[in-house]
C-alpha positions as CSV (number, residue, x, y, z in Angstrom):
1,M,0.0,0.0,0.0
2,A,1.3,3.4,-0.9
3,S,2.4,5.6,2.0
4,S,0.6,8.7,2.9
5,A,1.8,11.9,1.4
6,T,2.8,13.1,4.9
7,S,4.4,9.8,6.0
8,T,8.1,9.6,6.7
9,G,8.1,5.8,6.0
10,S,8.5,5.0,9.7
11,T,5.5,4.2,11.8
12,K,7.3,5.4,15.0
13,V,8.5,8.7,13.5
14,D,5.0,9.3,12.0
15,A,3.5,8.8,15.5
16,I,6.0,11.3,17.0
17,V,5.3,13.9,14.3
18,Q,1.6,13.5,14.8
19,N,1.9,13.8,18.5
20,V,4.0,17.0,18.2
21,A,1.4,18.4,15.7
22,A,-1.5,17.6,18.0
23,N,0.2,19.5,20.9
24,T,1.3,22.5,18.9
25,P,-0.9,25.5,19.3
26,E,-2.6,26.5,16.1
27,K,-1.1,29.6,14.5
28,P,-3.4,32.3,13.3
29,T,-3.9,32.6,9.6
30,G,-5.7,34.9,7.2
31,L,-7.5,37.9,8.7
32,A,-6.5,36.9,12.3
33,L,-2.8,36.8,11.4
34,Y,-2.7,40.1,9.3
35,S,-4.7,42.0,11.9
36,R,-2.0,41.0,14.4
37,F,0.7,42.2,12.1
38,A,-1.2,45.5,11.6
39,L,-1.6,46.0,15.4
40,A,2.1,45.3,16.0
41,G,3.0,47.8,13.3
42,A,0.6,50.3,14.6
43,V,2.1,50.2,18.1
44,C,5.8,50.3,16.9
45,C,5.3,53.3,14.6
46,S,3.1,55.1,17.1
47,V,5.7,54.7,19.9
48,T,8.8,55.6,18.0
49,H,7.3,58.6,16.1
50,G,5.4,59.9,19.1
51,G,8.5,59.7,21.2
52,L,10.4,61.9,18.8
53,T,7.7,64.6,18.7
54,P,10.1,67.2,20.3
55,V,12.7,66.7,17.6
56,D,10.1,66.8,14.9
57,V,8.8,70.1,16.3
58,V,12.2,71.7,16.0
59,K,12.8,70.1,12.6
60,T,9.5,71.6,11.3
61,R,10.2,75.1,12.7
62,I,13.7,75.0,11.0
63,Q,12.0,74.1,7.7
64,L,9.2,76.6,7.9
65,D,11.2,79.6,9.3
66,P,14.9,79.1,8.7
67,I,15.6,82.8,9.2
68,T,14.5,82.7,12.8
69,Y,15.5,79.1,13.6
70,N,19.1,79.3,12.2
71,K,21.1,77.9,15.2
72,G,20.9,74.3,14.3
73,L,19.0,71.5,16.1
74,V,20.3,72.1,19.7
75,G,19.9,75.9,19.2
76,G,16.4,75.3,17.9
77,F,15.4,73.4,21.1
78,R,16.7,76.4,23.2
79,Q,14.8,78.9,21.1
80,V,11.5,77.0,21.3
81,I,11.8,76.5,25.1
82,A,12.9,80.2,25.6
83,N,10.1,81.6,23.5
84,E,7.2,79.2,24.2
85,G,8.2,77.0,27.1
86,A,9.1,73.3,27.3
87,G,5.5,72.3,26.7
88,A,5.7,73.6,23.1
89,L,8.0,70.7,22.3
90,L,5.1,68.4,22.5
91,T,3.0,70.3,20.1
92,G,1.4,67.9,17.6
93,F,1.9,64.9,19.8
94,G,-1.7,63.8,19.4
95,P,-1.8,63.9,15.5
96,T,1.7,62.3,15.4
97,A,0.8,59.3,17.6
98,A,-2.6,58.8,16.1
99,G,-1.4,59.3,12.5
100,Y,1.5,56.9,12.7
101,F,-0.7,54.4,14.6
102,L,-2.8,54.2,11.4
103,Q,0.2,54.4,9.1
104,G,2.0,51.6,11.0
105,A,-1.0,49.3,10.7
106,F,-1.2,49.7,7.0
107,K,2.5,49.7,6.4
108,F,3.5,46.5,8.2
109,G,0.3,44.7,7.8
110,G,0.1,45.7,4.2
111,Y,3.8,44.9,3.6
112,E,3.2,41.3,4.9
113,L,0.1,40.9,2.9
114,F,1.5,42.2,-0.4
115,K,4.6,40.0,-0.1
116,Q,2.4,36.9,0.4
117,Q,0.2,37.9,-2.6
118,S,3.3,38.4,-4.7
119,I,4.3,34.8,-4.0
120,N,0.9,33.5,-4.6
121,Y,0.7,35.3,-8.0
122,L,4.3,34.9,-9.2
123,G,5.1,31.5,-7.8
124,Y,8.1,30.7,-5.7
125,E,10.8,30.5,-8.4
126,T,9.8,33.8,-10.1
127,A,9.6,35.6,-6.8
128,S,12.9,34.1,-5.7
129,N,14.6,35.3,-8.9
130,N,13.0,38.8,-8.5
131,R,13.1,39.2,-4.8
132,T,14.3,42.8,-4.8
133,A,11.4,43.7,-7.0
134,V,9.0,41.9,-4.6
135,Y,10.3,43.9,-1.6
136,L,10.1,47.2,-3.6
137,A,6.6,46.6,-4.9
138,S,5.3,45.3,-1.6
139,S,6.7,48.2,0.4
140,A,5.5,50.8,-2.1
141,L,2.0,49.5,-2.2
142,A,1.8,49.2,1.6
143,E,3.1,52.7,2.0
144,F,0.6,54.1,-0.5
145,F,-2.4,52.9,1.5
146,A,-0.7,53.9,4.7
147,D,-0.2,57.4,3.5
148,I,-3.9,57.8,2.7
149,A,-4.6,57.2,6.4
150,L,-1.7,59.3,7.6
151,C,-2.1,62.4,5.5
152,P,-5.0,64.2,7.3
153,L,-3.4,63.8,10.7
154,E,0.1,64.8,9.4
155,A,-1.5,68.0,7.9
156,T,-3.1,68.8,11.3
157,R,0.2,68.2,13.1
158,I,2.1,70.7,10.7
159,R,-0.7,73.3,11.2
160,L,-0.5,73.0,15.0
161,V,3.3,73.3,14.9
162,S,3.5,76.2,12.5
163,E,0.6,78.1,14.2
164,P,0.8,77.2,18.0
165,T,-2.5,79.3,18.6
166,Y,-4.4,77.7,15.8
167,A,-6.3,75.1,18.0
168,N,-6.0,73.2,21.2
169,G,-4.9,69.7,20.3
170,L,-5.7,67.1,17.7
171,I,-9.5,67.2,17.8
172,G,-9.7,70.9,17.9
173,G,-7.2,71.4,15.0
174,F,-8.7,68.6,12.8
175,S,-12.3,69.9,13.2
176,K,-11.2,73.5,12.5
177,M,-9.4,72.6,9.4
178,L,-12.3,70.4,8.2
179,K,-14.8,73.1,8.9
180,N,-12.9,76.1,7.4
181,E,-11.1,74.4,4.5
182,G,-12.8,71.2,3.7
183,V,-11.5,67.7,3.2
184,G,-9.1,68.8,0.4
185,A,-7.0,70.7,2.9
186,F,-6.0,67.4,4.6
187,Y,-4.7,66.0,1.2
188,A,-3.0,69.1,0.0
189,G,0.2,67.5,1.0
190,F,-0.7,64.0,-0.3
191,G,1.7,64.3,-3.3
192,P,4.6,65.4,-1.2
193,I,3.9,62.8,1.5
194,L,3.9,60.1,-1.2
195,F,7.1,61.4,-2.7
196,K,8.6,61.4,0.8
197,Q,7.3,58.2,2.4
198,V,7.2,55.8,-0.6
199,P,10.9,56.2,-1.6
200,Y,11.8,56.4,2.1
201,T,10.2,53.0,2.8
202,M,11.5,51.4,-0.3
203,A,15.0,52.6,0.3
204,K,15.0,51.6,3.9
205,F,13.9,48.0,3.3
206,V,16.1,47.5,0.2
207,V,19.2,49.1,1.5
208,Y,18.8,47.2,4.8
209,E,18.6,43.9,2.9
210,K,21.6,44.6,0.7
211,V,23.8,45.9,3.4
212,A,23.0,42.8,5.5
213,E,23.5,40.6,2.6
214,T,26.9,42.1,1.8
215,I,28.1,41.7,5.4
216,Y,26.9,38.1,5.6
217,Q,29.0,37.3,2.5
218,T,32.1,37.7,4.7
219,V,30.5,36.7,8.1
220,D,29.2,33.2,8.7
221,K,25.8,33.9,10.2
222,K,25.6,30.4,11.6
223,T,28.7,30.8,13.8
224,A,28.1,34.6,14.5
225,S,27.3,35.4,18.2
226,D,24.0,37.0,19.1
227,G,26.0,40.2,19.9
228,L,27.6,40.3,16.5
229,Q,24.3,39.7,14.7
230,T,22.7,42.5,16.7
231,T,25.6,44.9,15.8
232,I,25.2,44.0,12.1
233,N,21.4,44.5,12.2
234,L,21.8,47.9,13.9
235,G,24.6,49.0,11.5
236,S,22.6,47.9,8.5
237,G,19.5,49.7,9.7
238,L,21.4,52.9,10.4
239,I,22.9,52.9,7.0
240,A,19.5,52.2,5.5
241,G,18.0,55.1,7.5
242,F,20.6,57.6,6.4
243,A,20.0,56.6,2.7
244,A,16.2,56.8,3.2
245,A,16.3,60.1,4.9
246,I,18.5,61.7,2.2
247,V,16.4,60.3,-0.6
248,S,13.1,61.7,0.9
249,Q,14.4,65.0,2.5
250,P,13.2,67.3,-0.4
251,A,9.7,66.0,-0.3
252,D,9.7,66.3,3.5
253,T,10.5,70.0,3.3
254,M,7.9,70.6,0.6
255,L,5.3,68.7,2.8
256,S,6.0,71.2,5.6
257,K,5.8,74.1,3.3
258,I,2.5,73.2,1.6
259,N,0.8,72.5,4.8
260,K,1.9,75.7,6.5
261,T,-0.8,77.9,4.9
262,K,-3.7,77.7,2.5
263,G,-3.2,78.1,-1.2
264,L,-4.3,81.1,-3.1
265,P,-7.9,81.0,-4.6
266,G,-7.9,78.8,-7.7
267,E,-4.3,77.5,-7.1
268,G,-4.1,73.8,-7.4
269,T,-1.8,71.4,-5.5
270,T,0.4,70.8,-8.4
271,S,1.0,74.4,-9.2
272,R,1.7,75.0,-5.5
273,L,4.3,72.2,-5.5
274,I,6.1,73.6,-8.6
275,K,6.1,77.0,-7.0
276,I,7.5,75.8,-3.7
277,A,10.1,73.7,-5.5
278,K,11.3,76.8,-7.5
279,E,11.5,78.9,-4.4
280,L,13.4,76.3,-2.4
281,G,15.9,75.1,-5.0
282,L,18.2,72.1,-4.3
283,R,19.9,73.7,-1.3
284,G,16.7,74.9,0.3
285,S,15.1,71.5,-0.1
286,Y,17.6,70.0,2.2
287,T,16.8,72.5,5.0
288,G,16.5,70.6,8.3
289,I,18.5,67.5,7.1
290,G,20.6,67.7,10.1
291,A,17.6,67.2,12.4
292,R,16.3,64.4,10.3
293,L,19.7,62.6,10.4
294,F,19.8,63.1,14.2
295,M,16.3,61.4,14.3
296,V,17.8,58.6,12.3
297,E,20.8,58.3,14.6
298,L,18.7,58.6,17.7
299,C,16.3,55.9,16.8
300,K,18.3,54.1,14.1
301,D,16.0,55.6,11.4
302,H,13.2,54.0,13.4
303,T,14.3,50.9,11.7
304,A,16.0,49.2,14.7
305,G,13.4,50.7,17.2
306,Q,10.4,49.9,15.1
307,F,11.3,46.4,14.1
308,A,12.4,45.5,17.7
309,I,9.0,46.6,19.0
310,Y,7.2,45.1,16.0
311,G,8.8,41.7,16.7
312,D,8.1,41.7,20.4
313,V,4.5,42.8,20.0
314,K,4.0,40.3,17.2
315,K,5.4,37.5,19.3
316,A,3.2,38.6,22.2
317,L,0.2,38.4,19.9
318,G,1.1,34.9,18.6
319,A,1.8,36.1,15.1
320,T,5.3,34.5,14.9
321,G,5.0,33.2,11.4
322,M,3.2,33.7,8.2
323,S,0.7,31.6,6.4
324,R,2.4,29.5,3.7
325,S,1.6,30.0,0.1
326,P,-0.9,27.4,-1.1
327,R,0.8,27.5,-4.5
328,S,4.4,27.4,-3.7
329,N,4.6,26.6,0.0
330,P,7.8,28.6,0.4
331,P,9.8,28.6,3.7
332,W,9.6,31.5,6.0
333,F,12.1,32.7,8.6
334,E,12.0,35.1,11.4
335,C,14.4,37.8,10.4
336,S,17.1,38.9,12.7
337,H,15.7,42.4,13.2
338,G,12.3,41.0,14.5
339,C,10.0,41.1,11.4
340,S,8.8,38.1,9.5
341,I,10.5,38.4,6.1
342,L,9.9,36.0,3.2
343,A,12.7,33.6,2.7
344,I,12.8,33.8,-1.0
345,L,16.5,33.6,-1.1
346,P,17.8,30.8,-3.5
347,G,19.1,27.6,-1.9
């Protein structure tokens, strides 16, 4: 009689396998799994971005008023505290935490989802041969939908930071903008936020993967200590963060400018963006880059911090693996920086 497709050929081994399977807790799949990824992503992004609100306040002031705030990041902190008090450094905390909670849910949950769908659609071999494209496409799609959720709250944050007397907190600022300027005001910066966030996310993931891959060509990961692997992860994340910050800085500056004030009557978003780009020039578009790079260094571009928190929350929620592709049944591994990355490497 032919053996079962799952049989090892040994009755004793089969019995052990079945016993282990029976006592292994069932892992979440489908919506239950991806909702856990989304929640873990929401928490990690909200915590890291919310915690850096003071730095972001100073960065935004430097971008919007470089003549007044011309003493660098540390000097900017002193100016804000001297003029408005220490509490001003938390301006926009509500929109930041709420906005990046939503953005993180769509970014991480979407990234995992789109990677899986790419494997299902392309098949394992094709995805393996084009893994960089899979990472790029998955991160870009996830970020696009994440930015739809983030944009209204980011617009509110920038308005509160640029005009401290505009409203009292998230609800007040959001309601006032909606009432006085309409829904369109929330998406005036959608173009810049896409130009900022999509390349940022794509560069972050791809550069991280490439740097880590290059290092592990000379370092045997199987024999590397936990400390060495952590150092490699942090170094790869830091380099990826710098690259991502530099790529997205011009759009970050434009985003701050376009959300500072209302456009002129009849002036569309595209014409405003062109006007701002001409006024800024290449040098002006990199205003505030020092503060952004400090944010990168402080929190490892959020890469190390976000993925560490993401991994811990994900494990706590029981989302420690991904559902296998029904078509290609590829292997998965828990990547060293804490997120579940598709193991589509050859071999």
